[in-house]
Backbone as CSV, one residue per row, in Angstrom:
resi,resn,N_x,N_y,N_z,CA_x,CA_y,CA_z,C_x,C_y,C_z
1,MET,0.856,-1.202,0.000,0.000,0.000,0.000,0.886,1.244,0.000
2,ASN,0.702,2.073,-0.993,1.510,3.281,-1.070,1.029,4.321,-0.068
3,GLN,2.007,4.888,0.632,1.662,5.944,1.580,1.967,7.298,0.950
4,GLN,0.987,8.157,0.999,1.174,9.495,0.462,1.986,10.324,1.460
5,PRO,2.976,11.077,1.003,3.735,11.928,1.934,2.814,12.938,2.615
6,VAL,3.042,13.058,3.892,2.223,13.985,4.677,2.783,15.387,4.522
7,GLN,1.955,16.279,4.099,2.387,17.662,3.936,1.966,18.466,5.161
8,THR,2.908,19.148,5.711,2.611,19.966,6.890,2.703,21.430,6.507
9,ARG,1.809,22.179,7.039,1.829,23.622,6.799,2.600,24.312,7.921
10,ARG,3.440,25.184,7.504,4.165,25.971,8.495,3.223,27.018,9.079
11,ARG,3.156,26.995,10.399,2.276,27.974,11.055,2.926,29.341,11.028
12,ARG,2.143,30.280,10.665,2.641,31.650,10.634,2.649,32.232,12.032
13,VAL,3.771,32.834,12.403,3.841,33.506,13.701,3.018,34.785,13.615
14,PRO,2.092,34.961,14.534,1.249,36.161,14.479,2.091,37.429,14.505
15,ALA,1.728,38.370,13.676,2.451,39.642,13.644,2.200,40.402,14.935
16,LEU,3.251,41.074,15.400,3.116,41.871,16.616,2.363,43.158,16.305
17,SER,1.611,43.610,17.274,0.950,44.906,17.146,2.009,45.998,17.280
18,PRO,1.707,47.225,16.856,2.685,48.309,17.013,3.155,48.479,18.455
19,ASP,2.236,48.361,19.424,2.627,48.497,20.831,3.558,47.371,21.257
20,GLU,3.295,46.156,20.770,4.154,45.017,21.110,5.529,45.168,20.472
21,ARG,5.568,45.635,19.227,6.857,45.875,18.576,7.635,46.943,19.334
22,ARG,6.926,47.978,19.719,7.568,49.062,20.474,8.175,48.530,21.769
23,ALA,7.405,47.737,22.511,7.886,47.194,23.785,9.076,46.266,23.575
24,THR,9.021,45.453,22.516,10.118,44.530,22.214,11.401,45.285,21.890
25,ILE,11.273,46.328,21.093,12.445,47.115,20.696,13.020,47.856,21.897
26,ILE,12.159,48.421,22.728,12.628,49.125,23.927,13.355,48.160,24.859
27,ALA,12.782,46.977,25.061,13.399,45.985,25.950,14.784,45.578,25.454
28,ALA,14.958,45.518,24.139,16.265,45.169,23.579,17.245,46.333,23.660
29,THR,16.729,47.550,23.653,17.581,48.740,23.641,18.203,49.023,24.998
30,ILE,17.464,48.803,26.071,17.935,49.185,27.408,19.284,48.557,27.755
31,PRO,19.468,47.234,27.643,20.792,46.683,27.970,21.894,47.154,27.028
32,LEU,21.549,47.440,25.776,22.551,47.951,24.838,22.997,49.355,25.220
33,LEU,22.086,50.159,25.750,22.458,51.497,26.225,23.414,51.396,27.405
34,ARG,23.220,50.395,28.255,24.130,50.214,29.390,25.543,49.895,28.898
35,THR,25.632,49.154,27.812,26.934,48.724,27.295,27.574,49.761,26.377
36,HIS,26.788,50.317,25.463,27.341,51.184,24.413,27.003,52.660,24.592
37,GLY,26.101,52.985,25.507,25.681,54.362,25.644,24.880,54.814,24.431
38,ALA,24.838,56.127,24.223,24.060,56.677,23.112,24.677,56.357,21.756
39,ALA,25.880,55.777,21.745,26.533,55.415,20.485,25.998,54.107,19.907
40,VAL,25.111,53.431,20.614,24.535,52.189,20.101,23.902,52.447,18.733
41,THR,24.003,51.488,17.833,23.453,51.664,16.487,22.097,50.985,16.362
42,THR,21.306,51.459,15.417,20.008,50.818,15.190,20.192,49.402,14.652
43,LYS,21.317,49.128,14.001,21.593,47.765,13.540,21.758,46.832,14.732
44,GLN,22.505,47.287,15.751,22.675,46.476,16.958,21.335,46.245,17.654
45,ILE,20.530,47.291,17.704,19.224,47.178,18.357,18.333,46.199,17.600
46,ALA,18.325,46.309,16.276,17.489,45.420,15.465,17.891,43.963,15.659
47,GLU,19.195,43.705,15.682,19.672,42.332,15.878,19.257,41.805,17.247
48,ALA,19.385,42.640,18.272,19.017,42.207,19.624,17.515,41.978,19.750
49,ALA,16.732,42.783,19.038,15.271,42.671,19.115,14.725,41.593,18.188
50,GLY,15.561,41.119,17.260,15.100,40.115,16.311,14.157,40.672,15.267
51,VAL,14.393,41.930,14.873,13.548,42.560,13.855,14.440,43.164,12.783
52,ALA,13.837,43.503,11.665,14.574,44.214,10.624,14.834,45.644,11.083
53,GLU,15.942,46.200,10.635,16.284,47.562,11.055,15.192,48.547,10.663
54,GLY,14.566,48.321,9.515,13.495,49.213,9.085,12.290,49.178,9.995
55,THR,12.113,48.059,10.700,10.978,47.949,11.625,11.072,48.991,12.730
56,ILE,12.297,49.279,13.140,12.489,50.278,14.197,11.890,51.611,13.773
57,PHE,12.141,51.996,12.521,11.682,53.303,12.059,10.216,53.295,11.656
58,GLY,9.602,52.117,11.712,8.157,52.065,11.561,7.446,52.344,12.868
59,VAL,8.212,52.294,13.967,7.645,52.516,15.304,8.154,53.818,15.907
60,PHE,9.426,54.130,15.643,10.035,55.354,16.172,10.515,56.211,15.000
61,PRO,10.332,57.523,15.067,10.748,58.381,13.956,12.254,58.422,13.749
62,ASP,13.024,58.260,14.837,14.483,58.281,14.726,15.089,57.600,15.949
63,LYS,16.410,57.442,15.921,17.094,56.757,17.024,16.965,57.533,18.328
64,ALA,17.013,58.857,18.244,16.910,59.669,19.457,15.588,59.416,20.177
65,SER,14.513,59.299,19.415,13.204,59.030,20.022,13.189,57.669,20.704
66,LEU,13.845,56.699,20.097,13.929,55.365,20.694,14.722,55.405,21.999
67,ILE,15.845,56.109,21.988,16.658,56.212,23.203,15.864,56.870,24.324
68,LEU,15.136,57.932,23.992,14.315,58.606,25.002,13.262,57.667,25.570
69,ALA,12.611,56.904,24.701,11.580,55.973,25.158,12.183,54.886,26.039
70,ALA,13.371,54.401,25.669,14.034,53.361,26.459,14.434,53.893,27.831
71,LEU,14.973,55.108,27.872,15.345,55.701,29.156,14.108,55.941,30.016
72,GLY,13.039,56.421,29.391,11.809,56.656,30.140,11.282,55.384,30.773
73,THR,11.362,54.272,30.035,10.919,52.986,30.576,11.832,52.529,31.708
74,ALA,13.137,52.661,31.503,14.094,52.215,32.518,13.998,53.035,33.795
75,PHE,13.676,54.326,33.663,13.628,55.204,34.827,12.269,55.208,35.524
76,ASP,11.305,54.499,34.974,9.989,54.436,35.609,10.117,53.746,36.969
77,GLN,9.584,54.362,38.009,9.799,53.884,39.378,8.654,53.037,39.918
78,GLU,7.629,52.799,39.144,6.448,52.130,39.694,6.769,50.756,40.275
79,ALA,7.573,49.968,39.575,7.891,48.624,40.068,8.662,48.692,41.384
80,VAL,9.604,49.632,41.479,10.390,49.772,42.707,9.514,50.253,43.853
81,LEU,8.618,51.175,43.567,7.718,51.672,44.609,6.827,50.553,45.132
82,ARG,6.408,49.655,44.246,5.605,48.509,44.698,6.432,47.598,45.603
83,GLN,7.692,47.403,45.262,8.558,46.573,46.100,8.751,47.200,47.476
84,LEU,8.949,48.505,47.509,9.126,49.191,48.792,7.859,49.111,49.636
85,SER,6.713,49.266,48.997,5.451,49.227,49.748,5.146,47.831,50.268
86,ALA,5.814,46.810,49.701,5.578,45.430,50.147,6.425,45.051,51.360
87,ILE,7.350,45.918,51.772,8.166,45.638,52.960,7.272,45.618,54.192
88,ASP,7.482,44.646,55.051,6.648,44.461,56.242,6.782,45.658,57.183
89,PRO,5.726,46.439,57.388,5.817,47.611,58.271,5.977,47.232,59.738
90,GLN,5.729,45.963,60.076,5.869,45.513,61.458,7.281,45.006,61.763
91,ALA,8.117,44.896,60.755,9.492,44.428,60.973,10.282,45.496,61.724
92,PRO,11.371,45.118,62.415,12.209,46.107,63.093,12.720,47.163,62.115
93,LEU,12.982,48.344,62.633,13.428,49.457,61.796,14.656,49.089,60.967
94,ARG,15.647,48.485,61.604,16.874,48.143,60.885,16.577,47.216,59.702
95,GLU,15.700,46.257,59.935,15.353,45.308,58.874,14.619,46.005,57.735
96,ARG,13.701,46.906,58.075,12.976,47.648,57.035,13.932,48.488,56.190
97,MET,14.846,49.167,56.876,15.794,50.013,56.155,16.750,49.173,55.311
98,ARG,17.158,48.020,55.831,18.045,47.146,55.064,17.350,46.632,53.800
99,ASP,16.090,46.239,53.953,15.342,45.756,52.783,15.185,46.867,51.747
100,ALA,14.904,48.084,52.228,14.768,49.216,51.308,16.093,49.494,50.602
101,ALA,17.192,49.462,51.362,18.508,49.710,50.766,18.848,48.650,49.724
102,ALA,18.503,47.395,49.994,18.784,46.315,49.039,18.013,46.521,47.736
103,ILE,16.755,46.919,47.855,15.937,47.185,46.662,16.531,48.335,45.854
104,LEU,16.927,49.396,46.554,17.468,50.568,45.859,18.834,50.276,45.246
105,LEU,19.652,49.487,45.932,20.956,49.128,45.362,20.786,48.383,44.043
106,ARG,19.873,47.423,44.014,19.628,46.698,42.765,19.147,47.648,41.678
107,ARG,18.286,48.563,42.064,17.728,49.510,41.100,18.813,50.415,40.514
108,PHE,19.603,51.031,41.388,20.600,51.984,40.917,21.769,51.291,40.225
109,GLU,22.125,50.082,40.660,23.186,49.348,39.969,22.787,49.075,38.519
110,GLY,21.503,48.791,38.310,21.031,48.522,36.961,20.920,49.763,36.097
111,ASN,20.774,50.922,36.740,20.498,52.144,35.968,21.617,53.175,35.979
112,ILE,22.698,52.909,36.708,23.726,53.938,36.835,24.316,54.323,35.480
113,GLN,24.537,53.342,34.594,25.074,53.661,33.273,24.060,54.443,32.441
114,LEU,22.780,54.137,32.641,21.744,54.861,31.902,21.658,56.315,32.362
115,MET,21.934,56.554,33.642,21.952,57.936,34.133,23.046,58.726,33.421
116,MET,24.177,58.073,33.186,25.268,58.728,32.464,24.857,59.016,31.013
117,VAL,24.112,58.079,30.415,23.631,58.282,29.045,22.731,59.511,28.985
118,ALA,21.837,59.642,29.961,20.902,60.773,29.976,21.644,62.100,30.005
119,ARG,22.797,62.117,30.665,23.554,63.362,30.787,24.367,63.680,29.537
120,THR,24.422,62.755,28.588,25.141,63.022,27.337,24.209,63.469,26.216
121,LEU,22.913,63.474,26.480,21.945,63.841,25.448,21.958,65.350,25.214
122,PRO,21.453,65.809,24.072,21.337,67.250,23.829,20.628,67.942,24.985
123,MET,20.955,69.209,25.202,20.557,69.903,26.422,19.076,69.759,26.759
124,GLU,18.187,70.093,25.850,16.758,70.076,26.154,16.269,68.656,26.406
125,THR,16.705,67.736,25.567,16.306,66.337,25.726,16.846,65.775,27.027
126,GLY,18.138,66.009,27.278,18.753,65.514,28.503,18.123,66.118,29.736
127,ARG,17.726,67.394,29.638,17.113,68.047,30.796,15.828,67.348,31.202
128,ARG,15.025,66.930,30.219,13.771,66.235,30.539,14.044,64.905,31.236
129,GLN,15.080,64.204,30.785,15.410,62.929,31.413,15.937,63.130,32.830
130,VAL,16.755,64.146,33.026,17.267,64.430,34.369,16.121,64.820,35.294
131,GLU,15.164,65.595,34.776,13.994,65.956,35.586,13.202,64.715,35.982
132,GLN,13.076,63.757,35.054,12.384,62.508,35.376,13.136,61.755,36.469
133,LEU,14.473,61.752,36.377,15.277,61.095,37.401,15.073,61.738,38.765
134,MET,15.084,63.061,38.812,14.936,63.772,40.078,13.555,63.548,40.677
135,GLU,12.525,63.558,39.838,11.173,63.291,40.326,11.072,61.853,40.838
136,GLY,11.702,60.936,40.134,11.699,59.550,40.583,12.395,59.399,41.917
137,ARG,13.513,60.094,42.082,14.233,60.017,43.362,13.392,60.589,44.492
138,ARG,12.679,61.683,44.212,11.822,62.272,45.246,10.772,61.266,45.707
139,ARG,10.189,60.541,44.770,9.167,59.552,45.128,9.776,58.396,45.920
140,LEU,10.998,58.009,45.584,11.666,56.951,46.338,11.923,57.391,47.772
141,VAL,12.382,58.634,47.940,12.630,59.152,49.292,11.339,59.160,50.096
142,GLU,10.252,59.569,49.478,8.961,59.579,50.178,8.558,58.171,50.609
143,ALA,8.785,57.190,49.740,8.410,55.811,50.061,9.253,55.270,51.209
144,VAL,10.552,55.567,51.203,11.421,55.103,52.286,11.074,55.830,53.584
145,ALA,10.772,57.119,53.490,10.379,57.879,54.685,9.125,57.292,55.321
146,ALA,8.189,56.843,54.504,6.968,56.226,55.037,7.292,54.946,55.795
147,LEU,8.316,54.214,55.340,8.736,53.002,56.046,9.351,53.327,57.403
148,ILE,10.034,54.461,57.475,10.736,54.860,58.697,9.805,55.538,59.692
149,GLU,8.765,56.180,59.203,7.872,57.018,60.008,7.436,56.391,61.339
150,PRO,7.035,55.110,61.402,6.565,54.561,62.684,7.604,54.635,63.799
151,ASP,8.898,54.732,63.448,9.956,54.768,64.461,10.691,56.099,64.474
152,ARG,10.017,57.171,64.123,10.681,58.476,64.083,11.241,58.863,65.441
153,ALA,10.631,58.400,66.540,11.097,58.754,67.880,12.478,58.168,68.181
154,LEU,12.908,57.159,67.439,14.210,56.537,67.675,15.352,57.288,67.002
155,LEU,15.026,58.242,66.129,16.041,58.872,65.294,16.223,60.348,65.617
156,ARG,17.446,60.833,65.439,17.737,62.251,65.657,17.260,63.111,64.495
157,ARG,17.122,62.509,63.335,16.664,63.241,62.165,15.277,62.767,61.776
158,SER,14.581,63.603,60.997,13.229,63.248,60.563,13.269,62.040,59.629
159,PRO,12.148,61.335,59.487,12.110,60.226,58.529,12.506,60.665,57.118
160,ALA,12.052,61.850,56.691,12.383,62.328,55.346,13.885,62.546,55.194
161,SER,14.504,63.156,56.207,15.945,63.397,56.156,16.721,62.084,56.188
162,THR,16.285,61.158,57.027,16.944,59.849,57.113,16.817,59.105,55.789
163,ALA,15.625,59.145,55.201,15.398,58.471,53.918,16.270,59.083,52.828
164,ASN,16.387,60.399,52.825,17.213,61.067,51.816,18.673,60.653,51.957
165,MET,19.162,60.567,53.196,20.541,60.141,53.409,20.743,58.696,52.965
166,LEU,19.756,57.845,53.208,19.857,56.451,52.772,19.976,56.380,51.250
167,VAL,19.128,57.120,50.557,19.164,57.113,49.090,20.500,57.660,48.581
168,LEU,21.003,58.727,49.204,22.281,59.298,48.781,23.430,58.321,48.997
169,LEU,23.419,57.601,50.123,24.460,56.607,50.378,24.406,55.475,49.358
170,VAL,23.200,55.064,49.008,23.046,54.012,48.000,23.612,54.483,46.658
171,ILE,23.261,55.704,46.259,23.755,56.235,44.984,25.278,56.325,44.995
172,ALA,25.844,56.816,46.115,27.300,56.928,46.218,27.971,55.563,46.138
173,SER,27.276,54.528,46.590,27.851,53.179,46.597,27.945,52.576,45.204
174,VAL,27.137,53.074,44.278,27.132,52.478,42.933,27.733,53.397,41.870
175,ARG,27.942,54.683,42.190,28.556,55.585,41.209,30.018,55.192,41.019
176,PRO,30.452,54.879,39.808,31.830,54.410,39.588,32.878,55.379,40.119
177,GLU,32.635,56.682,39.971,33.642,57.657,40.384,33.650,57.893,41.890
178,LEU,32.638,57.390,42.597,32.549,57.583,44.042,32.748,56.294,44.832
179,ALA,32.372,55.170,44.229,32.405,53.892,44.950,33.839,53.483,45.290
180,GLU,34.016,52.935,46.497,35.302,52.410,46.929,35.365,50.918,46.606
181,PRO,36.580,50.325,46.671,36.680,48.884,46.400,35.762,48.054,47.293
182,ASP,35.657,48.446,48.564,34.749,47.743,49.479,33.455,48.547,49.622
183,ALA,32.753,48.708,48.520,31.533,49.513,48.500,30.520,48.976,49.500
184,LEU,29.706,49.869,50.026,28.706,49.490,51.018,27.632,48.608,50.399
185,ASP,27.280,47.546,51.122,26.103,46.777,50.743,24.925,47.300,51.556
186,ALA,23.782,46.630,51.479,22.588,47.130,52.177,22.819,47.214,53.678
187,ASP,23.447,46.188,54.268,23.731,46.218,55.708,24.678,47.358,56.049
188,GLY,25.676,47.581,55.180,26.633,48.644,55.438,26.004,50.022,55.388
189,VAL,25.122,50.244,54.429,24.420,51.529,54.329,23.644,51.810,55.605
190,VAL,22.909,50.820,56.082,22.081,51.007,57.276,22.952,51.152,58.516
191,ALA,24.058,50.421,58.583,24.949,50.531,59.736,25.531,51.933,59.849
192,VAL,25.931,52.521,58.714,26.464,53.887,58.742,25.403,54.855,59.248
193,LEU,24.168,54.695,58.800,23.100,55.608,59.202,22.714,55.441,60.665
194,LEU,22.550,54.210,61.110,22.038,53.984,62.463,23.131,53.920,63.520
195,ASP,24.328,53.451,63.153,25.388,53.260,64.142,26.542,54.233,63.989
196,GLY,26.652,54.886,62.850,27.802,55.741,62.614,29.046,54.912,62.346
197,LEU,30.206,55.546,62.455,31.466,54.869,62.153,32.321,54.611,63.384
198,LEU,31.926,55.140,64.535,32.701,54.921,65.753,32.504,53.503,66.264
199,VAL,33.608,52.872,66.669,33.522,51.549,67.272,33.086,51.713,68.718
200,ARG,32.092,50.949,69.143,31.582,50.995,70.510,31.938,49.695,71.222
201,PRO,31.948,49.715,72.544,32.239,48.482,73.286,31.329,47.327,72.884
202,THR,30.071,47.632,72.585,29.138,46.562,72.213,29.527,45.921,70.896
203,ASP,30.191,46.693,70.007,30.649,46.118,68.741,31.727,45.069,68.990
204,ILE,32.601,45.359,69.966,33.710,44.462,70.264,33.210,43.186,70.923
205,THR,32.217,43.320,71.784,31.704,42.154,72.510,30.628,41.418,71.739
206,GLY,30.298,41.912,70.556,29.311,41.219,69.729,27.898,41.696,69.946
207,GLY,27.725,42.771,70.737,26.384,43.295,70.966,25.928,44.139,69.805
208,ASP,24.734,44.645,69.912,24.165,45.487,68.864,24.046,46.889,69.409
209,ALA,24.775,47.836,68.811,24.781,49.203,69.327,23.424,49.852,69.221
210,CYS,22.631,49.432,68.256,21.298,50.020,68.096,20.337,48.940,67.642
211,ARG,19.597,48.397,68.570,18.691,47.307,68.218,17.588,47.811,67.295
212,CYS,17.121,49.033,67.555,16.180,49.699,66.664,15.026,48.798,66.257
213,SER,14.440,48.119,67.186,13.277,47.298,66.865,12.031,48.120,67.052
214,SER,10.982,47.735,66.383,9.742,48.486,66.474,9.104,48.339,67.839
215,ASN,9.660,47.429,68.662,9.110,47.239,69.998,9.879,48.013,71.050
216,SER,10.897,48.807,70.606,11.698,49.553,71.574,10.838,50.559,72.315
């Protein structure tokens, strides 16, 4: 009995919508900006996104517009703010601050090169990106201050001031021109804020100079 060859049809991959293409291209652009800065080429972006180079210009009018969109997406703080709001408000102060510092360290480590890219853009364009960064930082400080607020009586400075110092220490820890070889981790950032740099007898004996628990 002769068997007829089975013919299979190749399934067509559904075409992406303009919004999906835009999101795909932006997602591919962000890591390339970290590596190459604003000098990244649309050819590199197209290869990373798995699209034809012409597809980019069907979604974005030019490379500058794509870079702006990628930076805007990378600098959006909503995901980080959700992470901060998920920190247990009943945890001890030190633990809350450490968790916040860890979240911010991951955030700024991922975006520090992009911040440098924003500062290389033409004046008006770069100014808008820097303004977005500053507004984002303000919102982060507010979120961290809200975490600290229940224990304001334990601190010499206001929650807002303490939160601002925490954010500044985190930024200093990841800036290449400021970071030391033994850069501060989340525990180190909080230790500097709550304990200072002086060695106390309790440090030598293994005690905790500032228990800073919410039950204090």
